[in-house]
Structures are given as structure tokens and as C-alpha cells.
DSSP file (Angstrom, degrees, kcal/mol; ACC not computed):
  #  RESIDUE AA STRUCTURE BP1 BP2  ACC     N-H-->O    O-->H-N    N-H-->O    O-->H-N    TCO  KAPPA ALPHA  PHI   PSI    X-CA   Y-CA   Z-CA
    1    1 A M              0   0    0      0, 0.0     2,-0.3     0, 0.0     0, 0.0   0.000 360.0 360.0 360.0 131.1   -0.1    0.0    0.0
    2    2 A C        -     0   0    0      1,-0.0     2,-0.3     3,-0.0     0, 0.0  -0.655 360.0-133.8 -82.4 133.4    1.4    3.4   -1.1
    3    3 A A        -     0   0    0     -2,-0.3     2,-0.5     1,-0.0    -1,-0.0  -0.644  26.2-116.1 -81.9 142.1    1.4    6.2    1.4
    4    4 A T        -     0   0    0     -2,-0.3     2,-0.3     1,-0.0    -1,-0.0  -0.700  28.4-128.6 -86.4 130.3    0.3    9.5   -0.2
    5    5 A R        -     0   0    0     -2,-0.5    -1,-0.0     1,-0.1     3,-0.0  -0.549  19.0-122.9 -76.9 132.3    3.1   12.1   -0.1
    6    6 A K        -     0   0    0     -2,-0.3    -1,-0.1     1,-0.1     2,-0.0  -0.655  38.1-104.3 -74.2 133.2    2.2   15.5    1.4
    7    7 A P        -     0   0    0      0, 0.0    -1,-0.1     0, 0.0     2,-0.0  -0.306  31.9-122.6 -58.7 139.9    2.8   18.2   -1.1
    8    8 A T     >  -     0   0    0      1,-0.1     4,-1.8    -3,-0.0     5,-0.1  -0.266  29.1-105.6 -69.7 165.9    5.9   20.4   -0.6
    9    9 A N  H  > S+     0   0    0     78,-0.9     4,-2.1     1,-0.2     5,-0.1   0.835 125.7  56.2 -60.2 -34.1    5.5   24.1   -0.3
   10   10 A A  H  > S+     0   0    0      2,-0.2     4,-2.4     1,-0.2    -1,-0.2   0.848 104.4  52.6 -63.2 -37.3    6.9   24.3   -3.9
   11   11 A D  H  > S+     0   0    0      2,-0.2     4,-2.4     1,-0.2    -2,-0.2   0.910 110.0  48.0 -67.5 -42.2    4.1   21.9   -5.0
   12   12 A V  H  X S+     0   0    0     -4,-1.8     4,-1.7     2,-0.2    -2,-0.2   0.891 112.0  49.5 -69.6 -35.9    1.6   24.3   -3.4
   13   13 A V  H  X S+     0   0    0     -4,-2.1     4,-1.8     2,-0.2    -2,-0.2   0.931 111.1  48.7 -65.1 -46.1    3.1   27.3   -5.1
   14   14 A G  H  X S+     0   0    0     -4,-2.4     4,-2.1     1,-0.2    -2,-0.2   0.896 109.2  53.0 -60.0 -39.7    3.1   25.6   -8.5
   15   15 A A  H  X S+     0   0    0     -4,-2.4     4,-2.2     1,-0.2    -1,-0.2   0.812 105.1  55.2 -68.5 -29.3   -0.5   24.6   -8.0
   16   16 A M  H  X S+     0   0    0     -4,-1.7     4,-2.0     2,-0.2    -1,-0.2   0.841 107.4  49.5 -67.1 -32.4   -1.4   28.3   -7.3
   17   17 A Y  H  X S+     0   0    0     -4,-1.8     4,-2.2     2,-0.2    -2,-0.2   0.892 110.6  50.8 -71.8 -39.4    0.2   29.4  -10.6
   18   18 A Q  H  X S+     0   0    0     -4,-2.1     4,-1.5     1,-0.2    -2,-0.2   0.942 110.9  49.0 -59.9 -46.1   -1.8   26.6  -12.3
   19   19 A A  H  X>S+     0   0    0     -4,-2.2     5,-3.4     1,-0.2     4,-0.5   0.876 107.2  54.3 -59.4 -40.1   -4.9   27.9  -10.6
   20   20 A F  H ><5S+     0   0    0     -4,-2.0     3,-0.9     3,-0.2    -1,-0.2   0.904 106.2  52.4 -59.0 -42.4   -4.1   31.5  -11.7
   21   21 A E  H 3<5S+     0   0    0     -4,-2.2    -1,-0.2     1,-0.3    -2,-0.2   0.804 112.6  45.7 -68.0 -24.5   -3.9   30.3  -15.3
   22   22 A R  H 3<5S-     0   0    0     -4,-1.5    -1,-0.3    -5,-0.2    -2,-0.2   0.510 114.7-118.9 -87.3  -5.7   -7.3   28.7  -14.9
   23   23 A R  T <<5 +     0   0    0     -3,-0.9     2,-1.2    -4,-0.5    -3,-0.2   0.802  64.7 147.8  69.4  28.5   -8.6   31.8  -13.2
   24   24 A D    >>< +     0   0    0     -5,-3.4     4,-1.0     1,-0.2     3,-0.6  -0.568   8.7 158.5 -93.2  64.8   -9.3   29.7  -10.2
   25   25 A I  H 3>  +     0   0    0     -2,-1.2     4,-2.4     1,-0.3     5,-0.2   0.806  65.2  64.1 -67.0 -35.3   -8.7   32.5   -7.7
   26   26 A P  H 3> S+     0   0    0      0, 0.0     4,-1.7     0, 0.0    -1,-0.3   0.887  99.3  55.4 -57.2 -38.4  -10.7   30.9   -4.8
   27   27 A H  H <> S+     0   0    0     -3,-0.6     4,-0.7     2,-0.2    -2,-0.2   0.916 109.6  46.1 -58.8 -42.6   -8.1   28.0   -4.8
   28   28 A I  H >< S+     0   0    0     -4,-1.0     3,-1.6     1,-0.2     4,-0.4   0.956 110.1  52.9 -66.7 -45.1   -5.3   30.6   -4.3
   29   29 A L  H >< S+     0   0    0     -4,-2.4     3,-1.0     1,-0.3    -1,-0.2   0.781 101.3  61.2 -63.7 -27.6   -7.1   32.4   -1.6
   30   30 A D  H 3< S+     0   0    0     -4,-1.7    -1,-0.3     1,-0.2    -2,-0.2   0.759  98.6  58.4 -63.9 -25.9   -7.6   29.1    0.3
   31   31 A Q  T << S+     0   0    0     -3,-1.6    92,-3.1    -4,-0.7     2,-0.3   0.529  90.6  94.4 -82.0  -6.9   -3.9   28.8    0.5
   32   32 A L  E <  S-a  123   0A   0     -3,-1.0    92,-0.2    -4,-0.4     2,-0.1  -0.669  75.8-120.9 -97.1 137.8   -3.6   32.1    2.4
   33   33 A D  E >   -     0   0A   0     90,-2.9     3,-2.1    -2,-0.3    27,-0.2  -0.386  32.7-112.1 -65.7 149.1   -3.4   32.6    6.1
   34   34 A D  E 3  S+     0   0A   0      1,-0.3    28,-0.2    26,-0.1    -1,-0.1   0.722 119.3  41.1 -59.9 -19.4   -6.1   34.9    7.4
   35   35 A L  E 3  S+     0   0A   0     25,-0.2    -1,-0.3    24,-0.1    89,-0.1  -0.002  83.6 158.5-116.0  21.7   -3.5   37.5    8.2
   36   36 A V  E <   -     0   0A   0     -3,-2.1    24,-2.2    87,-0.1     2,-0.7  -0.179  37.9-136.9 -55.2 136.5   -1.4   37.1    5.1
   37   37 A S  E     -aB 125  59A   0     87,-1.7    89,-2.7    22,-0.2     2,-0.8  -0.884  17.8-167.7 -99.0 113.7    0.8   40.0    4.3
   38   38 A W  E    S-aB 126  58A   0     20,-2.8    20,-2.2    -2,-0.7    89,-0.2  -0.878  76.4 -39.0-108.5  98.3    0.6   40.6    0.5
   39   39 A D  S    S+     0   0    0     87,-3.3    -1,-0.2    -2,-0.8     3,-0.2   0.867 112.3 121.1  42.2  42.0    3.5   43.1   -0.4
   40   40 A A        +     0   0    0     86,-0.3    -1,-0.1    17,-0.2    -2,-0.1   0.390  52.8  61.5-113.4   3.0    2.6   44.8    2.8
   41   41 A D        +     0   0    0     -4,-0.1     2,-0.3     3,-0.0    -1,-0.1   0.012  64.7 131.4-122.2  33.4    5.7   44.7    4.8
   42   42 A W        -     0   0    0     -3,-0.2     3,-0.2     1,-0.2    85,-0.0  -0.655  47.4-151.0 -80.5 135.4    8.2   46.6    2.8
   43   43 A D  S    S-     0   0    0     -2,-0.3     2,-0.3     1,-0.3    -1,-0.2   0.908  88.1  -2.2 -69.0 -42.3   10.2   49.3    4.6
   44   44 A D        +     0   0    0     -3,-0.1     2,-0.4     4,-0.0    -1,-0.3  -0.853  68.0 171.9-154.2 117.5   10.5   51.3    1.5
   45   45 A N    >>  -     0   0    0     -2,-0.3     4,-2.7    -3,-0.2     3,-0.6  -0.967  22.8-152.0-129.5 113.8    9.1   50.3   -1.9
   46   46 A S  H 3> S+     0   0    0     -2,-0.4     4,-1.9     1,-0.3    -1,-0.1   0.820  96.8  54.9 -58.6 -34.9    9.3   52.9   -4.7
   47   47 A A  H 34>S+     0   0    0      2,-0.2     5,-2.4     1,-0.2    -1,-0.3   0.919 110.6  46.1 -66.5 -39.6    6.3   51.5   -6.5
   48   48 A Q  H X45S+     0   0    0     -3,-0.6     3,-1.8     3,-0.2    -2,-0.2   0.918 109.8  53.1 -64.9 -43.9    4.2   51.8   -3.3
   49   49 A S  H 3<5S+     0   0    0     -4,-2.7    -1,-0.2     1,-0.3    -2,-0.2   0.843 110.2  49.2 -58.1 -31.3    5.4   55.3   -2.7
   50   50 A A  T 3<5S-     0   0    0     -4,-1.9    -1,-0.3    -5,-0.2    -2,-0.2   0.376 116.3-120.3 -86.3   3.7    4.3   56.1   -6.2
   51   51 A D  T < 5 -     0   0    0     -3,-1.8     2,-0.5     1,-0.2    -3,-0.2   0.912  37.6-176.0  55.6  46.3    0.9   54.5   -5.5
   52   52 A V    >>< -     0   0    0     -5,-2.4     3,-0.9     1,-0.2     4,-0.8  -0.621  25.0-137.2 -70.1 120.3    1.1   51.8   -8.2
   53   53 A V  G >4 S+     0   0    0     -2,-0.5     3,-1.0     1,-0.3    -1,-0.2   0.876  98.8  47.3 -53.5 -44.9   -2.4   50.3   -7.8
   54   54 A L  G 34 S+     0   0    0      1,-0.2    -1,-0.3    81,-0.1    17,-0.1   0.811 110.8  52.5 -67.6 -25.6   -1.1   46.7   -8.1
   55   55 A M  G <4 S+     0   0    0     -3,-0.9    -1,-0.2    -8,-0.1    -2,-0.2   0.477  77.8 127.4 -87.3  -4.7    1.7   47.2   -5.7
   56   56 A R  S << S-     0   0    0     -3,-1.0     2,-0.1    -4,-0.8    -8,-0.0  -0.226  71.6 -99.6 -56.6 141.0   -0.4   48.6   -2.9
   57   57 A P        -     0   0    0      0, 0.0     2,-0.4     0, 0.0   -17,-0.2  -0.374  46.1-174.0 -61.7 137.7    0.1   46.8    0.5
   58   58 A R  E     -B   38   0A   0    -20,-2.2   -20,-2.8    -2,-0.1     2,-0.4  -0.969  11.9-164.3-132.8 150.6   -2.7   44.3    1.2
   59   59 A R  E  >  +B   37   0A   0     -2,-0.4     4,-0.6   -22,-0.2   -22,-0.2  -0.999  54.7   9.5-137.9 134.8   -3.4   42.1    4.3
   60   60 A G  H  > S-     0   0    0    -24,-2.2     4,-2.1    -2,-0.4     3,-0.3   0.210  90.6 -75.6  82.5 159.7   -5.8   39.1    4.4
   61   61 A P  H  > S+     0   0    0      0, 0.0     4,-2.3     0, 0.0     5,-0.2   0.854 124.8  59.5 -55.5 -40.7   -7.6   37.1    1.7
   62   62 A A  H  > S+     0   0    0      1,-0.2     4,-1.3     2,-0.2    -2,-0.1   0.913 109.0  42.3 -56.6 -48.0  -10.2   39.7    1.1
   63   63 A E  H  X S+     0   0    0     -4,-0.6     4,-1.5    -3,-0.3    -1,-0.2   0.891 112.9  54.8 -64.9 -40.5   -7.6   42.4    0.1
   64   64 A V  H  X S+     0   0    0     -4,-2.1     4,-1.9     1,-0.2    -2,-0.2   0.869 101.8  57.8 -65.0 -31.2   -5.7   39.8   -1.9
   65   65 A A  H  X S+     0   0    0     -4,-2.3     4,-2.1     1,-0.2    -1,-0.2   0.910 102.2  55.0 -62.6 -40.7   -8.9   39.1   -3.8
   66   66 A E  H  X S+     0   0    0     -4,-1.3     4,-2.2     1,-0.2    -1,-0.2   0.897 104.7  55.1 -60.4 -37.1   -9.0   42.8   -4.8
   67   67 A F  H  X S+     0   0    0     -4,-1.5     4,-1.8     1,-0.2    -2,-0.2   0.939 109.8  44.2 -61.4 -46.2   -5.4   42.3   -6.2
   68   68 A F  H  X S+     0   0    0     -4,-1.9     4,-1.7     1,-0.2    -1,-0.2   0.821 107.2  59.8 -72.6 -25.7   -6.6   39.5   -8.4
   69   69 A A  H  X S+     0   0    0     -4,-2.1     4,-0.6     2,-0.2    -1,-0.2   0.918 107.9  46.7 -64.4 -42.0   -9.7   41.5   -9.4
   70   70 A L  H >< S+     0   0    0     -4,-2.2     3,-1.2     1,-0.2     4,-0.3   0.929 109.0  52.9 -62.9 -42.2   -7.3   44.1  -10.8
   71   71 A L  H >< S+     0   0    0     -4,-1.8     3,-1.3     1,-0.3    -2,-0.2   0.788  98.6  65.9 -64.3 -28.7   -5.2   41.5  -12.6
   72   72 A A  H 3< S+     0   0    0     -4,-1.7    -1,-0.3     1,-0.2    -2,-0.2   0.769  96.2  56.6 -67.4 -20.0   -8.4   40.2  -14.3
   73   73 A E  T << S+     0   0    0     -3,-1.2    -1,-0.2    -4,-0.6    -2,-0.2   0.584  89.6  97.3 -83.9 -10.5   -8.6   43.5  -16.1
   74   74 A W  S <  S-     0   0    0     -3,-1.3     2,-0.7    -4,-0.3    27,-0.2  -0.513  71.1-138.6 -76.1 144.5   -5.0   43.0  -17.6
   75   75 A R  E     -C  100   0A   0     25,-2.9    25,-2.3    -2,-0.2     2,-0.4  -0.887  23.9-147.6-104.2 100.9   -4.7   41.6  -21.0
   76   76 A F  E     +C   99   0A   0     -2,-0.7    23,-0.3    23,-0.2     3,-0.1  -0.551  25.3 177.4 -74.5 122.7   -1.8   39.1  -20.7
   77   77 A Q  E    S+     0   0A   0     21,-3.5     2,-0.3     1,-0.4    22,-0.2   0.760  79.9   1.7 -83.2 -33.2    0.5   38.7  -23.8
   78   78 A D  E     +C   98   0A   0     20,-1.8    20,-2.0     2,-0.0    -1,-0.4  -0.981  58.1 172.1-152.5 144.9    2.7   36.2  -21.9
   79   79 A F  E     +C   97   0A   0     -2,-0.3     2,-0.4    18,-0.2    18,-0.2  -0.773  19.0 162.7-151.8 113.6    2.7   34.7  -18.4
   80   80 A A  E     -C   96   0A   0     16,-2.3    16,-3.1    -2,-0.2     2,-0.7  -0.996  35.5-142.2-136.4 135.4    5.2   32.0  -17.8
   81   81 A V  E     -C   95   0A   0     -2,-0.4    14,-0.2    14,-0.2     3,-0.1  -0.907  21.6-177.3 -93.9 115.4    6.6   30.5  -14.6
   82   82 A L  E     -     0   0A   0     12,-2.7     2,-0.3    -2,-0.7    13,-0.2   0.855  60.9  -8.6 -85.3 -38.8   10.2   29.9  -15.5
   83   83 A D  E     -C   94   0A   0     11,-1.2    11,-2.3     2,-0.0     2,-0.4  -0.992  48.5-149.0-156.7 152.2   11.3   28.2  -12.3
   84   84 A I  E     -C   93   0A   0     -2,-0.3     2,-0.4     9,-0.2     9,-0.2  -0.996  24.7-164.4-128.2 129.0   10.2   27.4   -8.7
   85   85 A I  E     +C   92   0A   0      7,-3.2     7,-2.3    -2,-0.4    -2,-0.0  -0.933  41.8  14.2-118.0 126.1   12.9   27.3   -6.2
   86   86 A G        -     0   0    0     -2,-0.4     5,-0.1     5,-0.2   -76,-0.1   0.065  41.8-148.0  99.6 156.8   13.0   25.8   -2.7
   87   87 A T  S    S+     0   0    0      3,-0.1   -78,-0.9   -78,-0.1     4,-0.1   0.390  71.8  82.9-136.5  -4.8   10.8   23.4   -0.7
   88   88 A G  S    S-     0   0    0      2,-0.5   -79,-0.1   -80,-0.1    29,-0.0   0.367 107.8 -50.4 -84.0-143.3   11.3   24.8    2.8
   89   89 A R  S    S+     0   0    0      1,-0.1    28,-2.9    27,-0.1     2,-0.4   0.795 127.5  45.7 -67.1 -31.8    9.5   27.7    4.6
   90   90 A Q  E     - D   0 116A   0     26,-0.2    -2,-0.5    24,-0.0     2,-0.4  -0.961  65.8-176.1-117.8 137.4   10.2   30.0    1.7
   91   91 A V  E     - D   0 115A   0     24,-2.3    24,-3.0    -2,-0.4     2,-0.4  -0.995  10.1-155.0-133.0 132.1    9.8   29.3   -2.0
   92   92 A A  E     -CD  85 114A   0     -7,-2.3    -7,-3.2    -2,-0.4     2,-0.4  -0.831   3.6-162.9-108.6 145.4   10.7   31.6   -4.8
   93   93 A A  E     -CD  84 113A   0     20,-2.3    20,-2.3    -2,-0.4     2,-0.6  -0.993  11.7-146.4-125.7 128.0    9.1   31.6   -8.3
   94   94 A E  E     -CD  83 112A   0    -11,-2.3   -12,-2.7    -2,-0.4   -11,-1.2  -0.868  27.4-172.4 -92.9 126.4   10.7   33.3  -11.3
   95   95 A V  E     -CD  81 111A   0     16,-3.0    16,-3.4    -2,-0.6     2,-0.5  -0.950  18.6-153.5-124.4 132.3    7.9   34.7  -13.5
   96   96 A R  E     -CD  80 110A   0    -16,-3.1   -16,-2.3    -2,-0.4     2,-0.4  -0.936  22.8-179.9-103.6 129.1    7.9   36.3  -17.0
   97   97 A I  E     +CD  79 109A   0     12,-2.6    12,-2.2    -2,-0.5     2,-0.3  -0.947  21.8 175.3-127.5 149.9    5.1   38.6  -17.7
   98   98 A D  E     +CD  78 108A   0    -20,-2.0   -21,-3.5    -2,-0.4   -20,-1.8  -0.884  27.4 155.4-143.5 114.7    4.0   40.8  -20.6
   99   99 A A  E     -CD  76 107A   0      8,-2.9     8,-2.5    -2,-0.3     2,-0.5  -0.997  39.5-135.4-148.6 149.9    0.7   42.5  -20.2
  100  100 A V  E     -CD  75 106A   0    -25,-2.3   -25,-2.9    -2,-0.4     6,-0.2  -0.873  28.9-141.7-102.5 131.8   -1.4   45.5  -21.2
  101  101 A L    >   -     0   0    0      4,-3.9     3,-2.8    -2,-0.5   -27,-0.1  -0.529  27.5-106.0 -91.0 159.7   -3.1   47.4  -18.4
  102  102 A P  T 3  S+     0   0    0      0, 0.0    -1,-0.1     0, 0.0   -28,-0.0   0.797 119.7  59.8 -59.2 -23.9   -6.5   48.8  -18.7
  103  103 A N  T 3  S-     0   0    0     35,-0.1     3,-0.1     2,-0.1    36,-0.0   0.395 123.8-101.7 -82.7   5.1   -5.0   52.4  -18.9
  104  104 A G  S <  S+     0   0    0     -3,-2.8     2,-0.1     1,-0.3    35,-0.1   0.330  81.1 135.4  94.2 -10.1   -3.1   51.4  -22.1
  105  105 A G        -     0   0    0     33,-0.3    -4,-3.9    38,-0.1     2,-0.4  -0.378  38.8-157.3 -69.4 149.6    0.3   50.9  -20.2
  106  106 A R  E     -De 100 143A   0     36,-2.4    38,-3.1    -6,-0.2     2,-0.4  -0.998   8.5-170.4-135.5 136.2    2.2   47.8  -21.0
  107  107 A I  E     -D   99   0A   0     -8,-2.5    -8,-2.9    -2,-0.4     2,-0.4  -0.993   8.1-178.1-131.9 137.3    4.8   46.1  -18.9
  108  108 A A  E     +D   98   0A   0     -2,-0.4     2,-0.3   -10,-0.3   -10,-0.2  -1.000  30.4 136.2-128.4 125.4    7.2   43.2  -19.9
  109  109 A D  E     -D   97   0A   0    -12,-2.2   -12,-2.6    -2,-0.4     2,-0.5  -0.996  53.1-118.5-162.1 155.6    9.4   42.0  -17.0
  110  110 A Q  E     -D   96   0A   0     -2,-0.3     2,-0.3   -14,-0.2   -14,-0.2  -0.950  40.6-171.1-105.5 131.2   10.9   39.0  -15.2
  111  111 A T  E     -D   95   0A   0    -16,-3.4   -16,-3.0    -2,-0.5     2,-0.5  -0.828  19.9-141.4-121.3 149.5    9.7   39.0  -11.7
  112  112 A M  E     -DF  94 129A   0     17,-3.0    17,-3.5    -2,-0.3     2,-0.5  -0.971  15.3-161.8-113.6 133.8   10.6   37.1   -8.6
  113  113 A H  E     -DF  93 128A   0    -20,-2.3   -20,-2.3    -2,-0.5     2,-0.6  -0.952   3.3-156.5-109.8 130.0    7.9   36.1   -6.2
  114  114 A L  E     -DF  92 127A   0     13,-2.9    13,-2.4    -2,-0.5     2,-0.5  -0.953   7.3-167.1-111.6 122.3    8.7   35.1   -2.7
  115  115 A W  E     -DF  91 126A   0    -24,-3.0   -24,-2.3    -2,-0.6     2,-0.5  -0.945   1.0-164.4-110.9 125.4    6.2   32.9   -0.9
  116  116 A T  E     -DF  90 125A   0      9,-2.6     8,-3.3    -2,-0.5     9,-1.5  -0.945   7.4-157.3-116.5 130.3    6.6   32.4    2.9
  117  117 A F  E     - F   0 123A   0    -28,-2.9     6,-0.2    -2,-0.5     2,-0.2  -0.740   7.6-138.7-105.5 147.6    4.7   29.6    4.6
  118  118 A G    >   -     0   0    0      4,-3.1     3,-1.8    -2,-0.3     7,-0.0  -0.445  39.4 -92.3 -92.4-179.4    3.7   29.3    8.2
  119  119 A E  T 3  S+     0   0    0      1,-0.3    -1,-0.0    -2,-0.2    -2,-0.0   0.715 125.3  59.6 -64.5 -17.9    3.9   26.0   10.2
  120  120 A D  T 3  S-     0   0    0      2,-0.2    -1,-0.3     1,-0.0     3,-0.1   0.461 121.1-106.1 -95.7   3.7    0.4   25.1    9.4
  121  121 A G  S <  S+     0   0    0     -3,-1.8     2,-0.2     1,-0.3    -2,-0.1   0.405  78.5 128.6  93.5  -1.3    1.2   25.2    5.6
  122  122 A Q        -     0   0    0      1,-0.1    -4,-3.1   -90,-0.1     2,-0.5  -0.591  67.5-104.9 -85.5 149.5   -0.6   28.5    4.8
  123  123 A V  E     +aF  32 117A   0    -92,-3.1   -90,-2.9    -6,-0.2    -6,-0.3  -0.611  38.6 173.3 -74.0 126.3    1.0   31.4    3.0
  124  124 A V  E     +     0   0A   0     -8,-3.3   -87,-1.7    -2,-0.5     2,-0.3   0.574  64.5  19.3-105.4 -11.7    1.8   34.1    5.5
  125  125 A R  E     -aF  37 116A   0     -9,-1.5    -9,-2.6   -89,-0.2     2,-0.4  -0.975  55.5-169.3-160.8 143.7    3.6   36.5    3.3
  126  126 A F  E     -aF  38 115A   0    -89,-2.7   -87,-3.3    -2,-0.3     2,-0.4  -0.998  11.4-175.9-135.1 127.7    4.0   37.3   -0.4
  127  127 A R  E     - F   0 114A   0    -13,-2.4   -13,-2.9    -2,-0.4     2,-0.5  -0.987  14.8-147.9-131.2 143.5    6.5   39.6   -1.9
  128  128 A T  E     - F   0 113A   0     -2,-0.4     2,-0.6   -15,-0.2   -15,-0.2  -0.933   5.1-164.7-109.2 121.9    7.1   40.8   -5.4
  129  129 A Y  E     + F   0 112A   0    -17,-3.5   -17,-3.0    -2,-0.5     2,-0.2  -0.951  36.9 139.8-103.4 110.9   10.7   41.5   -6.5
  130  130 A T        -     0   0    0     -2,-0.6     2,-1.2   -19,-0.2   -19,-0.1  -0.812  65.1 -81.8-147.3 173.2   10.3   43.5   -9.7
  131  131 A D     >  -     0   0    0     -2,-0.2     4,-1.9     1,-0.2     3,-0.3  -0.766  42.7-170.2 -81.7  98.2   11.6   46.4  -11.7
  132  132 A T  H  > S+     0   0    0     -2,-1.2     4,-2.4     1,-0.2     5,-0.2   0.793  80.5  61.9 -68.6 -23.1    9.7   49.1   -9.9
  133  133 A A  H  > S+     0   0    0      2,-0.2     4,-2.3     1,-0.2    -1,-0.2   0.921 106.9  47.0 -65.1 -42.1   10.5   51.8  -12.5
  134  134 A K  H  > S+     0   0    0     -3,-0.3     4,-2.9     2,-0.2     5,-0.3   0.925 110.6  52.0 -64.5 -43.5    8.6   49.6  -15.0
  135  135 A Q  H  X S+     0   0    0     -4,-1.9     4,-1.7     1,-0.2    -2,-0.2   0.889 112.4  44.6 -55.6 -42.7    5.7   49.2  -12.6
  136  136 A I  H  X S+     0   0    0     -4,-2.4     4,-0.8     2,-0.2    -1,-0.2   0.914 114.5  49.7 -72.2 -43.9    5.5   53.0  -12.1
  137  137 A A  H  <>S+     0   0    0     -4,-2.3     5,-3.1     1,-0.2     3,-0.2   0.892 114.8  43.3 -63.8 -44.8    5.8   53.7  -15.9
  138  138 A A  H ><5S+     0   0    0     -4,-2.9     3,-0.9     1,-0.2   -33,-0.3   0.823 110.5  54.7 -73.0 -29.7    3.1   51.2  -16.9
  139  139 A D  H 3<5S+     0   0    0     -4,-1.7    -1,-0.2    -5,-0.3    -2,-0.2   0.702 106.8  54.1 -75.3 -16.3    0.8   52.2  -14.1
  140  140 A S  T 3<5S-     0   0    0     -4,-0.8    -1,-0.2    -3,-0.2    -2,-0.2   0.453 130.0 -96.0 -93.2  -4.9    1.2   55.8  -15.5
  141  141 A G  T < 5S+     0   0    0     -3,-0.9    -3,-0.2     1,-0.3     2,-0.2   0.497  79.5 137.8 104.6   7.9    0.1   54.6  -19.0
  142  142 A A      < -     0   0    0     -5,-3.1   -36,-2.4    -6,-0.2     2,-0.8  -0.512  54.2-126.4 -85.9 153.2    3.6   54.1  -20.5
  143  143 A D  B  >> -eG 106 148A   0      5,-2.3     5,-1.1   -38,-0.3     4,-0.9  -0.875  21.9-175.9 -96.9 107.7    4.6   51.1  -22.7
  144  144 A T  T  45S+     0   0    0    -38,-3.1   -37,-0.2    -2,-0.8    -1,-0.1   0.586  79.1  59.2 -78.8 -11.6    7.7   49.7  -21.2
  145  145 A V  T  45S+     0   0    0    -39,-0.3    -1,-0.2     1,-0.1   -38,-0.1   0.908 118.9  25.1 -80.8 -47.9    8.1   47.1  -24.0
  146  146 A H  T  45S-     0   0    0      2,-0.1    -2,-0.2   -40,-0.1    -1,-0.1   0.459 105.3-120.0-100.6  -2.1    8.4   49.7  -26.9
  147  147 A G  T  <5 +     0   0    0     -4,-0.9     2,-0.3     1,-0.2    -3,-0.2   0.819  63.5 140.0  71.6  26.1    9.7   52.5  -24.8
  148  148 A T  B   < +G  143   0A   0     -5,-1.1    -5,-2.3     4,-0.1    -1,-0.2  -0.760  29.6  69.2-105.4 153.7    6.9   55.0  -25.6
  149  149 A G  S  > S-     0   0    0     -2,-0.3     4,-1.7    -7,-0.2     5,-0.3  -0.173  84.1-100.3 114.8 148.0    5.4   57.2  -23.0
  150  150 A T  H  > S+     0   0    0      1,-0.2     4,-1.5     2,-0.2     5,-0.3   0.793 114.8  59.6 -78.6 -26.1    7.0   60.2  -21.3
  151  151 A V  H  > S+     0   0    0    -14,-0.2     4,-1.5     2,-0.2    -1,-0.2   0.966 113.9  34.5 -63.6 -51.5    7.8   58.4  -18.0
  152  152 A V  H  > S+     0   0    0     -4,-0.2     4,-2.4     2,-0.2     5,-0.2   0.947 122.3  42.2 -69.8 -53.9   10.0   55.8  -19.7
  153  153 A T  H  X S+     0   0    0     -4,-1.7     4,-2.8     1,-0.2     5,-0.2   0.856 112.1  54.8 -67.5 -35.4   11.5   57.7  -22.4
  154  154 A G  H  X S+     0   0    0     -4,-1.5     4,-0.9    -5,-0.3    -1,-0.2   0.895 111.8  44.3 -59.7 -42.1   12.1   60.8  -20.3
  155  155 A F  H  X S+     0   0    0     -4,-1.5     4,-0.5    -5,-0.3     3,-0.2   0.906 114.2  50.0 -69.8 -40.4   14.1   58.7  -17.7
  156  156 A L  H >< S+     0   0    0     -4,-2.4     3,-1.1     1,-0.2    -2,-0.2   0.913 109.1  52.5 -66.5 -41.3   16.0   56.9  -20.5
  157  157 A L  H 3< S+     0   0    0     -4,-2.8    -1,-0.2     1,-0.3    -2,-0.2   0.775 104.5  56.1 -62.0 -27.7   16.9   60.2  -22.1
  158  158 A G  H 3< S+     0   0    0     -4,-0.9     7,-2.0    -3,-0.2     2,-0.4   0.564  88.1  95.6 -85.2  -6.1   18.2   61.6  -18.9
  159  159 A L  E <<  +H  164   0B   0     -3,-1.1     2,-0.3    -4,-0.5     5,-0.2  -0.690  44.9 166.3 -86.3 131.0   20.7   58.7  -18.6
  160  160 A R  E >  S-H  163   0B   0      3,-2.8     3,-1.8    -2,-0.4    -3,-0.0  -0.931  72.8 -14.5-142.7 121.7   24.3   59.2  -19.9
  161  161 A G  T 3  S-     0   0    0     -2,-0.3     3,-0.1     1,-0.3    -2,-0.0   0.882 128.1 -53.3  56.0  39.7   27.0   56.9  -19.0
  162  162 A G  T 3  S+     0   0    0      1,-0.2     2,-0.4     0, 0.0    -1,-0.3   0.497 122.5  96.5  79.7   0.3   25.0   55.2  -16.2
  163  163 A R  E <  S-H  160   0B   0     -3,-1.8    -3,-2.8    -5,-0.0     2,-0.2  -0.926  75.5-115.2-124.9 151.3   24.3   58.7  -14.5
  164  164 A L  E      H  159   0B   0     -2,-0.4    -5,-0.2    -5,-0.2    -6,-0.1  -0.564 360.0 360.0 -78.1 148.2   21.4   61.0  -14.7
  165  165 A R              0   0    0     -7,-2.0    -1,-0.1    -2,-0.2    -6,-0.1   0.429 360.0 360.0 -77.6 360.0   22.1   64.4  -16.2
């Protein structure tokens, strides 16, 4: 008789990304602790300081559901989980995205998601490690893929030899 193997935290993370692709958000929310910190414990995050809607700090499954409601309005050109790393208390996922936002902004980036699990197997913290300049630009309506929009091109035009003019 075979014993059923308990899924690792990496298995749980992989299943949540599969649920996201199926738009099964309730499955994701079921994996979260009631007090989950969703990008809510940064000391200083420039995208949050700029009030990028998607990067706003959230706590608890109800606020995380609002996050996924925002993502439902995005038009994804590409969403791929490139790798899931770790099986212990923390699991990281490298994710590639290319999406058009409702305001016409577009972001293409490779992002790292860090999932932290509690002793009960529930997600207690989620953090996004991303290019915050791209997040700010896309949230402002710029196209970070083709370099159009005043936020991106203005910043890039100001760079000379790795320094701002």
C-alpha cells in the first residue's frame, strides 16, 4: 500500500500558478493565512510610494482578492513561470510577464515572487521583487516594451554613462 506524499511548499506554489492560469482565484485564496501580508511589509518600496495600484500593500485574503480582481482587467500577452525554487519555509518563483493594463500601459518584465509559509502550511507572506520603475511607468500609461510614454523615455533620455544628467 502506497502512502500519499504530502505536497511540498513548492508543490503548493506551483498549484497556485496553475490555478491562476485557470482563473481559479478561490483556490489561491484558500492557501492564504487569514493575516497574510501581500506586499505589505516593505520598509521602502518605490512602486508603493508612487501608489502603483497593483503594488499597494494588502493584508488578508479579502484584500488579496482585490489584487486578483485588478489583474483580471489586464490583457496578458505572456505569463510564464520559469522556475520554482525551494521546498522549505520560503519558496521563490521566477515569472515572466507581458501585459497590457486597462490604462493602455504595458509591462514586460521578469519578476521574482517570494512565498513564505507558516507552520500550518498556509501562505503568511508574499513579496514581489520586480523592476519598480517599469511598474510605475506602466501604471502611468507608458509602454515599457516599446519605450513609448513620457515616463520611460524621459528617464532613459536623462541617462548618460550610467548617470542622470
